[in-house]
N, C-alpha and C positions, 0 to 999 in steps of 0.2 A: 672481242673488241667491240665496244659500244659506239654506234654512230652518233654524230652530233644531233640528229633530229629524233633520237629515241627518247621517249618519256616513260619512265617506269609507271606501271599502273599501281594504284594504291587502293586501300580500303577492302573491307570484307575478307575474302579468303583467297587473295591473289597469290598464285604460285610464283616461286622464285624464277627469275629469268623471263618473265612475261613483260613485254614492253609494247608501247604504242608508237607507231611510225606513221604519221599522217593519218590516213583513213584505214590503216591496217593494224593488226595485232600480230606480233612475232612471239613465238613461244617455242621452247625446246621440243624437238621432234623425237619420236621413238619408233620402234618397230610397228606400232599400231597406227601410225600416222597415215599411211596409204589407205588403209581400210576406213579410217574415220573420214578422210577426204572423199573417198568414194561415196560414203553414206551422206555426207553434207552436200555433195554434188547432186546426188539422187534427190534429196529433199528439195533442192532448188529447182531441179528439172520438173518435178511434179507440182510445183507451185507453193511449197511450204517455205515462207520467207522468214520464219521466226527462229532462224539458226544462221550463224555466220557462213558466208560463202567462202569455200576454200580457194586460195589463190596460189598454192604451190609451196615451194621451199626456197628460201633466200640463199645468198652466197655464203652465209654462216651456218647453213644446215638447219635453220629453224623453220618451222611451219609458218605460213603466212595466211592469215584469215582476214576477212573484211571486219572492220571495227563495227560493233553494234552500239550506237549511241544510247545514252540514257543512264538511269541510276539502278544499281544493284539493290535489291530489296533488303538483303541482310548486310549488316547487323542493325541498322538504325532507320530503315525506310519502310517499315511494315505498313505504314499508313497508305502506301501505294496499292496495297491489296485489300484495303478495308473500304467499304463495307463488304458484306457477303457477296454482293454482285460482282466484285472484283475477284473474289476467290472462285466464283463460278467461271469467270473468264479464264483463270489459270487452268481449271479442269477442262474447259473446251480446248485450250491450247495444247494440253497433253493429248487429248483425244485426236485433235487434228494431226499432231505429230505421229501418233500411232497409226492413224489411217494412211498418212503419207509414206511411212516406212514399210507398210504391209507388203508392198510389191518389190522391195529392195532385195536384190540378190548380191550378197557380198562377193568380192573377188575370191577366186578359188584358193589363193594364198593368204587370205585375210588373217591377220594376227590382231588380237584384241587385248587391251589392258583392263582386266576386270579384277580389282582388288577384292571384291566380295562377290563370288560367283552367285548369280541369280538363279532362282528356280525357273525352269522352263526355258524354251528357246524358240517361241513362235514368232518373235520379232527381234530386230536389233534394237535394244533398249538404250536409253540415255544413261541409266544407272546412277544418276546423281541429280535428279530433278529436285532442286531445293532452293530456298530463297537466295542463297549465295550464287546461284547460277541463273537467276531470273532478272533480266534487264527490262525496265519500264522506261520508255522514252516519253511517251504521251499516251493519250487515249487510244491512238491508232497503232502504235508500234511497241509490241512486247516481243521478247526473244529469250531463248535459252542459250546459254554459252557453256563453255568448258566441256566439250564433247569427247575428250580423250579417254574417258572411262566407258564409252559406249561399247556394247558387245551383246552377245546373245542373252536374251531375257524374255520377260513376258510383260504384257500390258499391266497385269495385276502387280507385278514386282515394281514397275515404275510408279504406278499410282500409290501403292502402299508406301514407297520411299518418299514420294512427294508429300 
């Protein structure tokens, strides 16, 4: 049942059932959601703000995340990462994420949704670092979204995918 204040998100690669409610995003939850929320909470606890803050589960069983304002780079905003200086910024953002996740210990009952199993397991990788998951708000605020595919992987896997 859709609430009156829900706005379907559009553009790029938006998954079905993802809506914006005020300053939050609501999306279908799955068995991986508790592990992903633990990961996102850890990232915020260690000061990595380029990921949405997890806010729990709503009364419809959907995960609730802080909305990350800005424009998604894909499919028609590649100018946001041009010139090469901006691409270097994306690389630094990936490095900052990998450094922030290095000390994360997943819950003992963690379940991950990994459609393409990555080689290695030295970190919990995003596994979908791509232009359709990069939000650029302004010069100061960039973020990665769509963390539901996070799971065991390696720094190299994430960088190669990106």
